[in-house]
C-alpha positions as a Markdown table, in Angstrom:
| # | Residue | x | y | z |
|---|---|---|---|---|
| 1 | Met | 14.5 | -20.5 | -7.6 |
| 2 | Leu | 11.8 | -17.8 | -7.3 |
| 3 | Ala | 8.9 | -20.0 | -8.3 |
| 4 | Leu | 8.3 | -21.0 | -4.7 |
| 5 | Met | 9.6 | -19.0 | -1.7 |
| 6 | Asn | 8.4 | -20.1 | 1.7 |
| 7 | Gly | 5.2 | -21.6 | 0.2 |
| 8 | Ala | 4.6 | -18.6 | -2.0 |
| 9 | Asp | 3.7 | -18.9 | -5.7 |
| 10 | Ile | 5.6 | -16.4 | -7.9 |
| 11 | Asp | 4.7 | -16.3 | -11.6 |
| 12 | Pro | 7.9 | -16.7 | -13.6 |
| 13 | Arg | 6.9 | -13.6 | -15.6 |
| 14 | Ala | 7.1 | -11.4 | -12.5 |
| 15 | Asp | 10.2 | -9.3 | -11.8 |
| 16 | Val | 11.5 | -9.9 | -8.3 |
| 17 | Tyr | 14.5 | -7.8 | -7.0 |
| 18 | His | 16.7 | -8.5 | -4.0 |
| 19 | Pro | 14.9 | -11.7 | -2.8 |
| 20 | Gln | 17.1 | -11.8 | 0.3 |
| 21 | Arg | 15.3 | -8.7 | 1.5 |
| 22 | Ile | 11.8 | -10.1 | 1.0 |
| 23 | Val | 9.6 | -12.1 | 3.4 |
| 24 | Leu | 6.7 | -13.9 | 1.8 |
| 25 | Glu | 4.4 | -16.0 | 4.0 |
| 26 | Glu | 2.6 | -19.1 | 3.1 |
| 27 | Gly | 0.0 | -18.8 | 0.3 |
| 28 | Val | 1.2 | -15.5 | -1.2 |
| 29 | Arg | 0.6 | -15.3 | -4.9 |
| 30 | Ile | 2.4 | -12.9 | -7.2 |
| 31 | Gly | 1.0 | -12.5 | -10.7 |
| 32 | Pro | 2.6 | -12.0 | -14.1 |
| 33 | Arg | 4.4 | -8.7 | -14.9 |
| 34 | Ala | 4.3 | -7.7 | -11.3 |
| 35 | Ile | 7.4 | -5.7 | -10.2 |
| 36 | Ile | 8.4 | -6.7 | -6.7 |
| 37 | Asn | 10.9 | -5.0 | -4.4 |
| 38 | Tyr | 12.3 | -2.7 | -7.1 |
| 39 | Arg | 15.1 | -0.3 | -6.0 |
| 40 | Ser | 15.3 | -1.6 | -2.5 |
| 41 | Gly | 19.0 | -2.7 | -2.4 |
| 42 | Arg | 20.7 | 0.6 | -1.9 |
| 43 | Thr | 20.5 | 1.1 | 1.8 |
| 44 | Glu | 21.4 | -0.7 | 5.0 |
| 45 | Leu | 18.5 | -2.5 | 6.7 |
| 46 | Pro | 17.9 | -1.8 | 10.4 |
| 47 | Pro | 18.5 | -4.8 | 12.7 |
| 48 | Asp | 14.9 | -4.9 | 13.9 |
| 49 | Arg | 13.6 | -5.1 | 10.3 |
| 50 | Pro | 15.9 | -7.1 | 8.0 |
| 51 | Trp | 13.6 | -6.8 | 5.0 |
| 52 | Asn | 12.3 | -4.1 | 2.6 |
| 53 | Leu | 9.1 | -6.0 | 1.7 |
| 54 | Arg | 6.9 | -8.3 | 3.7 |
| 55 | Ile | 3.7 | -9.9 | 2.4 |
| 56 | Gly | 1.4 | -11.8 | 4.8 |
| 57 | Glu | -0.1 | -15.2 | 4.2 |
| 58 | Asn | -2.7 | -15.7 | 1.4 |
| 59 | Thr | -2.2 | -12.2 | 0.0 |
| 60 | Lys | -2.4 | -11.8 | -3.8 |
| 61 | Ile | -0.4 | -9.3 | -5.8 |
| 62 | Met | -2.2 | -9.2 | -9.2 |
| 63 | Pro | -0.6 | -8.7 | -12.7 |
| 64 | Asp | 1.1 | -5.4 | -13.4 |
| 65 | Ala | 1.2 | -4.3 | -9.8 |
| 66 | Lys | 4.4 | -2.5 | -8.7 |
| 67 | Leu | 5.8 | -2.7 | -5.1 |
| 68 | Ile | 8.7 | -0.2 | -4.9 |
| 69 | Pro | 10.1 | 0.1 | -1.3 |
| 70 | Gln | 13.2 | 2.1 | -2.4 |
| 71 | Gln | 15.0 | 3.1 | 0.9 |
| 72 | Gly | 11.9 | 2.4 | 3.0 |
| 73 | Phe | 9.6 | -0.6 | 3.4 |
| 74 | Ile | 6.3 | -2.1 | 2.4 |
| 75 | Asp | 4.5 | -4.3 | 5.0 |
| 76 | Ile | 1.3 | -5.9 | 3.7 |
| 77 | Gly | -0.8 | -8.1 | 6.1 |
| 78 | Ala | -2.6 | -11.4 | 5.5 |
| 79 | Asn | -5.5 | -12.1 | 3.2 |
| 80 | Cys | -5.1 | -8.8 | 1.2 |
| 81 | Thr | -5.3 | -8.1 | -2.5 |
| 82 | Val | -3.3 | -5.6 | -4.5 |
| 83 | Gln | -5.1 | -5.4 | -7.8 |
| 84 | Tyr | -4.1 | -4.8 | -11.4 |
| 85 | Gly | -1.8 | -1.9 | -12.1 |
| 86 | Cys | -1.4 | -0.6 | -8.6 |
| 87 | Val | 1.8 | 1.3 | -7.7 |
| 88 | Leu | 2.8 | 1.1 | -4.0 |
| 89 | Tyr | 5.9 | 3.0 | -2.9 |
| 90 | Gly | 7.6 | 2.6 | 0.5 |
| 91 | Val | 10.0 | 5.5 | 0.9 |
| 92 | Gly | 8.7 | 6.7 | 4.3 |
| 93 | Gly | 7.2 | 3.3 | 5.1 |
| 94 | Leu | 3.9 | 1.8 | 4.1 |
| 95 | Thr | 1.9 | -0.6 | 6.4 |
| 96 | Ile | -1.3 | -2.3 | 5.2 |
| 97 | Gly | -3.4 | -4.3 | 7.7 |
| 98 | Asp | -5.0 | -7.8 | 7.2 |
| 99 | His | -8.0 | -8.3 | 5.0 |
| 100 | Thr | -7.5 | -5.1 | 3.1 |
| 101 | Arg | -8.4 | -4.7 | -0.6 |
| 102 | Ile | -6.5 | -2.2 | -2.8 |
| 103 | Ala | -8.5 | -1.9 | -6.1 |
| 104 | Ala | -7.0 | -1.5 | -9.6 |
| 105 | Gly | -5.0 | 1.5 | -10.5 |
| 106 | Thr | -4.4 | 2.8 | -7.0 |
| 107 | Ile | -1.2 | 4.8 | -6.2 |
| 108 | Ile | 0.1 | 5.0 | -2.7 |
| 109 | Ala | 3.1 | 7.3 | -2.2 |
| 110 | Pro | 4.6 | 7.8 | 1.3 |
| 111 | Met | 6.9 | 10.6 | 0.2 |
| 112 | Asn | 6.7 | 14.1 | -1.2 |
| 113 | His | 8.8 | 16.6 | -3.0 |
| 114 | Thr | 9.6 | 20.0 | -1.6 |
| 115 | Phe | 9.6 | 22.9 | -4.1 |
| 116 | Thr | 10.2 | 26.1 | -2.1 |
| 117 | Asp | 13.7 | 26.9 | -3.6 |
| 118 | Leu | 13.1 | 28.6 | -7.0 |
| 119 | Thr | 16.8 | 28.5 | -7.8 |
| 120 | Arg | 16.9 | 24.7 | -8.0 |
| 121 | Pro | 14.9 | 22.2 | -10.0 |
| 122 | Ile | 12.3 | 20.4 | -7.9 |
| 123 | Trp | 14.1 | 17.0 | -8.4 |
| 124 | Gln | 17.2 | 18.5 | -6.7 |
| 125 | Gln | 15.3 | 19.7 | -3.6 |
| 126 | Pro | 14.8 | 17.5 | -0.5 |
| 127 | Glu | 12.1 | 15.0 | -0.2 |
| 128 | Thr | 9.9 | 14.4 | 2.9 |
| 129 | Ala | 8.8 | 11.0 | 3.9 |
| 130 | Glu | 6.4 | 10.5 | 6.9 |
| 131 | Gly | 4.9 | 7.2 | 6.0 |
| 132 | Ile | 1.4 | 5.8 | 5.4 |
| 133 | Thr | -0.7 | 3.4 | 7.4 |
| 134 | Ile | -3.8 | 1.6 | 6.2 |
| 135 | Gly | -5.8 | -0.4 | 8.7 |
| 136 | Lys | -7.3 | -3.8 | 8.7 |
| 137 | Asp | -10.4 | -4.7 | 6.6 |
| 138 | Cys | -10.3 | -1.6 | 4.4 |
| 139 | Trp | -11.6 | -1.3 | 0.8 |
| 140 | Ile | -9.6 | 1.2 | -1.2 |
| 141 | Gly | -11.5 | 1.8 | -4.5 |
| 142 | Ala | -10.2 | 1.8 | -8.0 |
| 143 | Gly | -7.8 | 4.7 | -8.9 |
| 144 | Val | -7.5 | 6.1 | -5.4 |
| 145 | Arg | -4.4 | 8.3 | -4.6 |
| 146 | Ile | -3.1 | 8.2 | -1.0 |
| 147 | Thr | -0.5 | 10.9 | -0.1 |
| 148 | Asp | 2.3 | 10.9 | 2.5 |
| 149 | Gly | 1.6 | 11.3 | 6.2 |
| 150 | Val | -1.9 | 9.8 | 6.0 |
| 151 | Ser | -3.4 | 7.2 | 8.4 |
| 152 | Ile | -6.5 | 5.3 | 7.3 |
| 153 | Gly | -8.3 | 3.6 | 10.2 |
| 154 | Asn | -9.6 | 0.0 | 10.4 |
| 155 | Gly | -12.7 | -0.9 | 8.4 |
| 156 | Cys | -12.6 | 2.2 | 6.1 |
| 157 | Val | -14.1 | 2.4 | 2.6 |
| 158 | Val | -12.5 | 4.9 | 0.2 |
| 159 | Gly | -14.5 | 5.6 | -2.9 |
| 160 | Ala | -13.0 | 5.2 | -6.4 |
| 161 | Gly | -11.0 | 8.1 | -7.7 |
| 162 | Ser | -10.6 | 9.7 | -4.3 |
| 163 | Val | -7.5 | 11.5 | -3.3 |
| 164 | Val | -6.7 | 11.0 | 0.4 |
| 165 | Thr | -4.7 | 13.9 | 1.9 |
| 166 | Arg | -5.7 | 13.6 | 5.6 |
| 167 | Asp | -6.4 | 11.0 | 8.2 |
| 168 | Ile | -9.6 | 9.0 | 8.0 |
| 169 | Pro | -11.0 | 7.6 | 11.3 |
| 170 | His | -11.9 | 4.0 | 11.8 |
| 171 | Tyr | -15.0 | 2.6 | 10.0 |
| 172 | Ser | -15.5 | 5.7 | 7.8 |
| 173 | Ile | -16.7 | 6.0 | 4.3 |
| 174 | Ala | -14.7 | 8.7 | 2.5 |
| 175 | Leu | -15.1 | 10.1 | -1.1 |
| 176 | Gly | -13.9 | 12.9 | -3.3 |
| 177 | Val | -11.0 | 15.1 | -4.2 |
| 178 | Pro | -9.8 | 15.7 | -1.6 |
| 179 | Ala | -11.4 | 12.7 | 0.2 |
| 180 | Arg | -13.9 | 13.7 | 2.9 |
| 181 | Val | -15.7 | 11.5 | 5.4 |
| 182 | Val | -19.4 | 11.2 | 4.3 |
| 183 | Glu | -20.6 | 8.5 | 6.6 |
| 184 | Ser | -19.7 | 6.2 | 9.4 |
| 185 | Arg | -20.0 | 2.5 | 8.8 |
| 186 | Ile | -20.9 | 2.1 | 12.5 |
| 187 | Gln | -23.9 | 4.4 | 12.2 |
| 188 | Arg | -25.0 | 2.8 | 9.0 |
| 189 | Ser | -24.8 | -0.7 | 10.6 |
| 190 | Ala | -26.8 | 0.6 | 13.7 |
| 191 | Thr | -29.5 | 2.1 | 11.4 |
| 192 | Gln | -29.8 | -1.1 | 9.4 |
| 193 | Thr | -30.0 | -3.2 | 12.6 |
| 194 | Lys | -32.8 | -1.1 | 13.9 |
| 195 | Ala | -34.6 | -1.2 | 10.6 |
| 196 | Gly | -34.3 | -5.0 | 10.4 |
């Protein structure tokens, strides 16, 4: 039943939960051992979004990636890749634009724990969940961590191992822990055009 869903190709070794809450567009490929839509069946869906997980056409979810919307959602655009071993949560909502590449081992977490009450264990304290947006045509390097409340603009490059804790403007190159903008792709392009 899950081998082909709306023209999508799902490896039989992938674990797919709550398929009635998933939208897969034509050409989606989900690799072996991927975990898809885990822990998404516990809450009511809003009428304007009758799904927890949407994956756009020709997007590839590689082996061992985990997409975990929980009570939120994950919305991935067309022609994207989510590489080996990535973990994408959706508690506060995660939106990824078309043509974006998420390299291996990246963790994206649109939620956070509070820990101000010293009389209670952290896991018993409230969570916050603002959401994360990643624009179109971005390259998120291997092992990047993206924290809640962050917006990454269109055309950004985030260097491997970076930790993104604040917004990154369109067409920026950002590196480090925490990630800082080190260059503009627009300026780099203009410089190369003049040199050529």
